[in-house]
C-alpha positions in Angstrom: 32.9 171.9 147.2 35.1 170.0 144.8 35.8 171.4 141.4 35.7 169.2 138.3 38.9 169.4 136.3 38.8 169.9 132.5 41.1 168.1 130.1 43.2 171.3 129.9 43.6 171.5 133.6 44.6 167.8 133.8 47.1 168.2 131.0 48.7 171.1 133.0 49.4 168.5 135.7 51.3 166.4 133.2 49.2 163.2 133.1 47.7 163.3 129.6 49.3 165.2 126.8 46.9 167.4 124.9 47.5 168.5 121.3 45.1 171.0 119.7 45.1 171.3 115.9 44.0 174.5 114.2 41.7 172.7 111.8 38.0 173.0 110.8 36.3 171.2 112.4 38.5 171.6 115.5 40.4 168.5 116.6 42.1 167.7 119.9 44.1 164.5 120.6 45.1 163.2 124.0 47.9 160.8 124.8 49.7 159.6 128.0 52.8 161.3 129.1 55.5 159.1 130.8 54.0 160.3 134.1 50.5 159.3 133.1 51.8 156.0 131.7 53.3 155.2 135.1 49.7 154.7 136.3 49.0 151.8 133.9 50.5 149.2 136.2 48.5 150.3 139.3 45.3 150.5 137.3 45.8 147.0 135.9 46.4 145.8 139.5 43.1 147.3 140.6 41.4 145.8 137.6 42.8 142.3 138.4 41.7 142.7 142.0 38.2 143.6 140.9 38.0 140.7 138.5 39.2 138.3 141.3 36.6 139.6 143.7 33.8 140.2 141.2 31.4 137.6 142.7 31.9 138.9 146.3 31.5 142.5 145.1 28.3 141.7 143.3 27.0 139.8 146.4 27.7 142.9 148.7 26.2 145.3 146.1 23.0 143.2 145.9 22.7 143.0 149.7 23.2 146.8 150.0 20.6 147.5 147.3 18.1 145.3 149.0 18.7 146.9 152.4 18.4 150.4 150.8 15.2 149.4 149.0 13.7 148.0 152.3 14.7 151.2 154.2 13.1 153.3 151.5 9.9 151.2 151.6 9.7 151.5 155.4 10.0 155.3 155.2 7.2 155.6 152.6 4.8 154.0 155.1 
């Protein structure tokens, strides 16, 4: 079973920087470390790919949803 990571656990891995202020109400700020910032370019590449293929992705998603709906309807009979 996979465990969900909290912001504190992620910051221990050096991607986001976490700053906690001893204020009332409590305040926490997050920012990217240089290591986390190194992910910006790959994320932008994935975004560009998704935008380029948006129509095809939508077409496949729609076909999948229709097939799943048909399969569900057939089981209900």
